[in-house]
N, C-alpha and C positions, 0 to 999 in steps of 0.2 A: 607415454606422454606425447602430446602433439608436437610436431616440429614448430620451431619458432623462426621468426625472421621472414615470414612470407606475407608481404603486404597484399592488399586487394588487387593491385595492378599485376603483381607477379602471379597471383593465383589465376587471374583471367587469362594472361598470356599463356601460362602453362596448359590450362584447360583448352584454350583455343587451338593449341598445337596438337593435342592428343585426342580430342573428342571426335567420335565418329560423325560424319555428315549424315543428318537425318532430314526428314521433311520439315518444312516451316511449321513451328508449333502452332501458329495461329490458324493453319489450314487443316489441322488434325494430325495425320501422320501416326496414328495409333490404332489399337483395336476398336471394335465397335462397342466395347464396354462403356466408353466415355468419350465425350467430345474433346477437341483439341484445347490447348492452353489459351487460345485466343477467344474462347467462348465467354458468354456473359458472366458477370460476377455477382448477380443477385443470389442471395443465399437464403434458403429456408431449411428447416430441419425435418427429418423423418425419424423412424425408430432407430434406436442405438444398436451397436454391433453385438453379436453374440460373444460371450466371453470365451477366451482361449484357454483350454486346459492343456497347455503345451508340456509334454514330457511327463505329466504326472502318472505314475505307474498304475493307478487305479483304472485308467482308461487305455494305457499303452503297453504296460507290462515291461519287466526288466529283461535286458538282454542276457546272453549267456555269461558275460563277464560280471554281471551284477548291476552295472549302471543302467539307467533307463535310456538306451541308445537305439531303440528301433520300434518299428511298427507304426503304421500310419492310421490305424483305426483309432478314432478319438470321438468320445461322446461330445456332442455340442454343449457348450457351457450355457449357463443362464444368461439372459440379457444383461447388458452392463448397466443396470439401473439398480436403485436401492431395493426395489421390490421384485426384481427379476423380470419385469415387463418393460414395455416402451416407456421412455421418459415422459413425464407429464409436464415438464418445463422445457422450453426450447433452449438448446445450447447457445452460448454467447456467439453471435455471428462473427466469424473471423474477419479481421481487417484485410483489405486487399493489398497485397504486396506485388510489385512488378516481378514477373517470373524471370529467372535467368534463361536467356535464349540458349538453344543448343547450337553452338558455334560450328562453322564449317570445318572440314578436316584440315585445310591449309589456307593461309592468307598470304597475299603478296608481301605484306608488311612484316611478317614474322618468318619468312623462308628465304630471304635474300642473302643471308650469310651462310657460309658452309660450316661444318663442324657438327658435333653430336647434338642431339636435341637437349633441351634443359631437363634436369632431373624432375621426375614426377613427385610433387610434394606429398601426394596421397600415400606414396610408398613409405613415407616416414612414420605413418600412423598404423599400428598393428591391425591387420585385418584377420578376423576369425570367421569360422563357419560352423554351423550345426547342420549335419547332413541327414540325420535320422537313421544312420546306418546301424545295423544290428551288431551288438557285441563287439568282437575283436576285429571287425572290418572297418571300424571307425577311422583309423589313421589312413587306410587305403582310400576311403571315400573322400577324405579331406584332400588327398593328393589328386584324386579325380576331379574334384571341384576346381582345384588350382589349374589343372590342364584345360578344363573346359572354359574357364574364364580368363586364362592368361595371367593369373595372379599367383602370389606366393604367400598363402595363409601362414600366419605365425601363431595363431590361437585356434584351439578347438573347443567348442561348447558341448557340454553334456549335462545330464540331469541325474542326481542321486535318486535311488528308488525310495518312494515314500508309501508304498501300498502294502507293505508286509511287516509293519511294526518297526520298533527301534533297532532290532538286531540287524535287519537288512539295511537300514538307513545309516547306522554308524559303522558298518563293516565288521562288527564283532562276530558275525556268522561266517566270515571268510569269503563272502560273495563278491567283494570289490577287488580282490587282489589281482586277478588276471587282467581286468580291464585297466586298472591303474598302471600296471606294468606296461601294457600296450601303449597307453598315452605317454608314459615317461620315456619309453624307448623311441617314440616318434620324434622327440625333440620339440613338440608343440607345447606351448603354454596352455594350461587347462583353465577354462572358464566354466565353473561348476555351479549349477543351480541347486540349492539346498532346501528341501522341504523342512519345515519346522514343526508341522503337526502331521505325523504319520498316521496312517489308517491301517486297520486290520479287517478284512472282508468288507471294506467300504465304510467302516465306522471309525471316526477319529478316536485316537487313543491318547490325546493330549489336548490342552487348551491354552489359549494365549495367557489367560490369567495365571495358570500354574507355571507357565514358562517365565512370566514376569517375576514370579516369586522364587525362581531359581530351581524349580523341581526337576528340570531336565539337563542341568549343567553337565552332569557326568556323561551323558550320551554324546555331547558335543566335544568333551575332552577325548572320549574314545574315538570319535570321528577324526579329530585332529591327529591323533596317534596313527590311525589307519592311513590317512593321507600322507603323513610324513614318512611312514614306513614304505609306502608305495612310490616314493620319489616325487610326490606332488605337494610338498610343503610350501611351495611358492604359488599355488593355484590362486586364481581370483574366484572368490565365493560370493554367491548371490542368495543370502538367507531370506526365505520368505518372499521371493520375487513376486511382483504384481499383486501385492497385498491390498491395493486399493480397488481391485476388481472383486467380483462376487463368486468367482469360480474355483477358488482353492480353499481348503479347510482353515487356513490362517487369514481369511479375509477380514479386514477391518470394516466395521459397520457403524461405529459411532465414536465419540470422543473418548469414552472409557476404554474401548478396545484398542483405539489408537495409542493410548498411553501404555497399555499392556504390551502391544507390539514393540514399541520403542524400548521398553524395559527388557523384554525378552531378547531383542536384538543385542542389547548391551551385554546381557549375560552370556549369549552365544559367543560374542567376540572375545570377552574376557576369558572364558573357558578355553577357547581354541588357541588364543595367543599364549596361554600359560604352558603349552606343550613345547619341550625343547625341539628345536629345528623348525618350528612354525614360522613361516614368513608370508603368511596369507595376506592378500588384500581383500577388503570387504566392500562390496558394491551394494549400496542402498538403491533398490530398483523398483519404484512404482511403475505402473503400466501406462500412465498418461490418461487414466480414466477421469472423466469429469465427475467430481464428487460435490460440486456446488449444490447447496440446498439439502445436503444429507446430514447436517448436524455435526460435521467435523471437518478439519482442514488437514491437508497433507503434512503441514509442519508439525502437527501433534503426534505424528507417527515417526518423526525423525529422532534417531537415537542419540544424537549429539555428535559433534565433530570428532571427539576422541575415539569414537567407535566406528567411524566411517572413513574409508580411504577414497572412495569413488562414488559418484552419484550418476544414475542413468535412467532412461526410460526406453520402452520398446516402441518401434515405429513401423507400421504397416500401411501400404498404399491402398487405403480403403476409406470410405466416407459415407456418412448418413446425411450429409448436407445435399441440397439441390440448388442448382444443377450439378450433376456429378461430372465435373470437368477436372482435369489435372490441376488447374490453378485454384479452384475452390477447395479441392482436396488438400493441396499443399498448404494453402493459407490456414485451413483448419488444423492441420498437423503442426503448423508453426505457431499460431497465435491462440489456439484453443486453451481451455482451462487445463493447467498442469501439463502442457505440451512443450515443444522445443524451446520457445522463447522463455517459458517459465524455468525450464531446466538450466538454460544459460544463466539466468539471473540468480537462481538458487545456488548453482555451483560457484558463481563469483562471490556471492554473499558469504559462503562458507569456505571459500578457498579450496574447493575440491575439483579435481579433474573430472571431465564428463565421460560417459560411456553410452553406447547404443548396443546393449547386449542382444537385441533381436531387431532386425529390420529386413524388409522384403517386399518385392513386388507381390501382387495379390490378384487372383481370380477367385471369385466366390460364386457359389450356386445361386445366392440370392441377389446377385447383380451389384453388390456394393463394393466389390473390388474394382480397381481402375484398369486391370488387365495389363497388356503390354505397353508399359508407360515409361519410355526412356527419360522423360522429363523428371520423373521422380528420382531416378538415379543421378541426374545432373544436380537437382536441388539438394539431395543428400550430400553429394560431393562438395558443393559450395559451402553447405552448412558445416560439415565436418572440418573443412580447411579453415574456416573463419572462426572456429571455437577451440577451446582447450580440450580436445578429445583424446583420451588415453587409448581407446581401442573401440572397434565396432565388430559386430558379428552378423554376417548375413545368414538368415534362417532359410536354409536351402532344402527344406523338407515339405512335402505335400501332406496336409492334414485335413481332417474333415471340415475344418473351418475355411479351408481354401487351398489353392495351389500356389506354391512359392518357388519351386525348383527352376532356377534360371535356365538350365540346359535341357529341360524336359520338353521343349518345343512350344511352350505357350508364350514365351517372352523373347522372340528373336531380336527385336529392336533394342529392348532393355539389355539383353545379353551383349550385343555389340557395343553399346554405350558403356556398360560395366567394364568390358575388356579394355576399352580405350582409356577410361578414367582410372581404374584401379589396377590395371595390369602393368 
């Protein structure tokens, strides 16, 4: 859960003390991928982003321990539109919000008294990481991320294998035991993405409709037993993550399939909670995809408050709006359809803590990533501190959709800011 008792002034003062001094945002101070925050705010739309197939074993393969923990080879997903191509309707232009400036490292008004610096409020909110590490090296890679960023991750994100049928997914083949043991011994809390329609040789072996009817309940009971036996009965689970995109087999495409997804999610939760020792938290996790005009609403895929513990979306520093400036990008991520403002309102309406299960800086080969963008880190920090955020996970793996590794050399300014804010 997010720390309480931090007012806006407290947040600003703490961030002013710890943030790395950077160039004036209005003057640029970032990579050539995009202009500075002070650029114009006129917005037009271009084609939408390619879908992310993050961690799905059909394109990445399972690690030696059984979980999908490695490999950067990833087939590009279909375009994030109903038909798989560029959107035929322009997205709602984001409203223009004043950016949070990157404050100087020290100020005379905050450094006149002696004594230890104020505690970092961000340290109260669990930080996790997905490193893309293969098999049993996962915990070591999390530690390496902590050393590179000056942080102390408390959570580790991973993905269950969904590309080899039910036996690999639920662990009944014995493939998950060694990796679960590694995560348990690490002391890190596991944030685990759960495929809900596995495939075999690339062909789905399940359907949302059958899942809604309860046909697969036994598989998820088995999965719960596998996780409890592996010491991960308190894992945070993301069943059918990013269901509002078009890139996974469990993609929702209309109001009917939205209803099936919601019912299937309920069945999964009921089945897994029935296992002795299960203390899972279930995170309902759309991607933030704009589904307006597609014949269904995100609410139609909501399983109901009794089956959901957390609600979250994934946030990557990329935009298809023009001009491609940090401010335009952030306003789109903030106020776009089913984006951060929506998440905050939805969580408040349903009394659910918020999560950001994947977020990252982004360089893309098609130019739609914002590159080395310290302002994105600052905006994320302010947003996290000002909302009821239970945890966040930085997606520190380079995939074919883009580069995200903070310490890989592509994001020196963002890395410095991340260290100051989250370290």
